N, C-alpha and C positions, 0 to 999 in steps of 0.2 A: 120442309117445304115453306113454312111460314117465314123462317129465317131467310131463305132464298128470295122470296117475293118481297119481303120488307127491305132487304138490302138492295135488291134490284130497283125498286121504285124510288127509294130514297136517293140512290146514286144517279139514276137517270134524271130525276128532277133537278138535283144539285148541279150535275155536270152540264145539263142543257142550259141552265140559268147562267152558269159561269162562262161557258163557251159562247153562248148567244149567237147562233148562226144567222139569225135575222139581222143582227147588226153588221154582218159581213156582206149582206146583199148589195148595198150600194157600191162597195169596193169591187166585188166580183163582177157586177155589171159594167163598171168602168174599165176594169182590167181586161175584160173579155168582149168588149164591144165590137172588136174587129174579127172575132172568131166566128166560125160557122157552128151549126148546131152540134155536130159530132165532136168538134174540138172543145166546146163548152162542156159536153157530157164527159169527155175524157179528163178535163181539168177537174171537174166536180168529183169524179171517181177517185182520182189520185190524191186530191186534197183530203177526202174522207179516209183513204187508206193511210196517208201520212199522219193524220190526226190520231187514228187508231193505234198506229205503231208508237207514236210519241207518248200517248197516254198509258199504254200498256208497259212500256219501258219505265216510265215514271213510277207506275204502281209497283212493279216488281223490283226495280233496281234502285229506287230512290232512297231506301233505307241504308244501303251500303254507302251511298254518296254522303249521307248525313253522318255516318260513323267516321268516314274518312276525314271530314272537316270538323268533327266534334260538335255538331249542331244538335241541340236537344229538340224533342218533339214540341214542348211548349213554345220554344223560340220559333220553330217552324210554323206553328199554328198562328202565332201572333203576326209573323211576317206575311203568311198566306192570307190571314184575315184582313190585314191592311191592304194588300194587293187586290184581293177580291172586292173589298169595299171601294177601293179607288176605281176599279173597273166599273162597279155599279154606279158610282157618282158620275163617271164619264158618260154612262148610258143615260142617266137622268138629265144630264146637261146636253145630250145629243151631240157630244163632242167626240165623234168617232175617231177622227184622225189623231187627235191628241192621245186618246185612250190606247190606240194600237201602236203608238210610237213610230209612225211612219211619216217621215218628212216629205215635203213636196218634191225635193230633189230625188229621193229614193223612189217615190211613186212614179216619177217621170222616167227614171232609168228602167223600172220594171216593165214599162210599156214595150221595151225593145227586147225583152228576154223571151226565150222559147218556152220556158216552163215557169209557171208561177204557183204551181200546186204546193210546193214545199214552202217557199218563201215568196211572198209574205202570207199567203192564205192559210196554210196549215200552222205555221209558226212565224210571227207571234200573233197573227190576227185571231186565230181560233184557240190553239193549244198554247196559251201563254203562261207566264210565271204563276198566275193565280190558279189555273186548273192543275198545273203540275204539282205545286205545293199542296193543293187540296187533296190530290190522290195519294201523295206520299203520306200525309197525315192520316188519311182515311184507312190506309193499309195497316197502320199501327193498331187501330181499334177493331179491325175486321180481318183477322188472319186465320179463321177457321176455313176448312176446305169448301164448305157450302157458300160461305161469304166470298171467298176468292173467286169461285165459279160465277156467282151472281155479279160480282164486280166486273169480271171479264166480259160477261154477256151484256152488262150495262154499257160498257165502253163500245162494244160492237154495235149495239142498237143506236146509241147516240151518234156514232160515226155514220150509220146508215141514214139517220134523219138528216145529218149534215149534207150527205150526198143528195138526198131528195130535195132539200131546200135550195141548195146551190144550183142543182140542175134546173130547178123551176125559178131561179132568181130573176130572170128577165121578165117572165110572166108575172111573178109576184110584184116586181117593181112597177109594172104597168097597172096592175090591178089595185094594189094598196096605195101606190103613190108615195111621195116623200113623207107626207104627214102620217100615213098609216104605218110606215116602217118606223118612224120616230116614236109613235105611240106605243107600238109593240116593244121597242127597245127600252122605253122608259118603264114599262110594266116589269119587264125582265130585269131592268136595272135596279128597281126597288127590291125585288126578291134577292138579287145578287148582293146588295148592301146588307140585307138582313142575314144572309149566309155568312158574310165576312165578319159581321159584328158578333154573331153567335160563336164563330171560331175563336175570336179574341176572348170572349167571356169564358169559354170552355178552357182556354189556356191559362187564364188568370186563376180560375177556380182550381185547376190542377196544381198550379204553383202554390196556392194557399194551403191546399190539402197536404202538400209535401213538406211544408214548414213545420 
């Protein structure tokens, strides 16, 4: 039970920091400003479902992708650490559009689409390269049955939190204001940078031990 709870809380905290659903609030509000309440709820639900599916696939199938391309775990951790740290610095600088990699042209085009739950909300805005590489590496160190169950439960809980936050995005945007959202994003960004640096340190130590 201790292993389950430890894995659960560690992964929930790390995933929530890396995904940063608060940082997606301004985009969600902008992309759904012409939607009614039921349409926003539906987009929020499908975004959370898509994120859950993407993260679970990354957790279980990511290892086979690494083997196919001959990528080592230390290399993945360093790459993931750089990506995660980059995302964190983007949050600290409040440069959301650059961090998410969505150009102005793409954003304008998305306004005319029927569904935005998969792209750009679920990917790459929430479940981006940083979270995907993080889960692949996490799976390598937590492959016991209890840890796998805890990891799956963590992904589901984080997805549920994403649904609740996005569903309340318009209310949160009005209540917190732009400065409040930026403040939260910067706090989360600092934690995200720390997670990324820790991943890079762990990879370097692993390489040194293997020499």
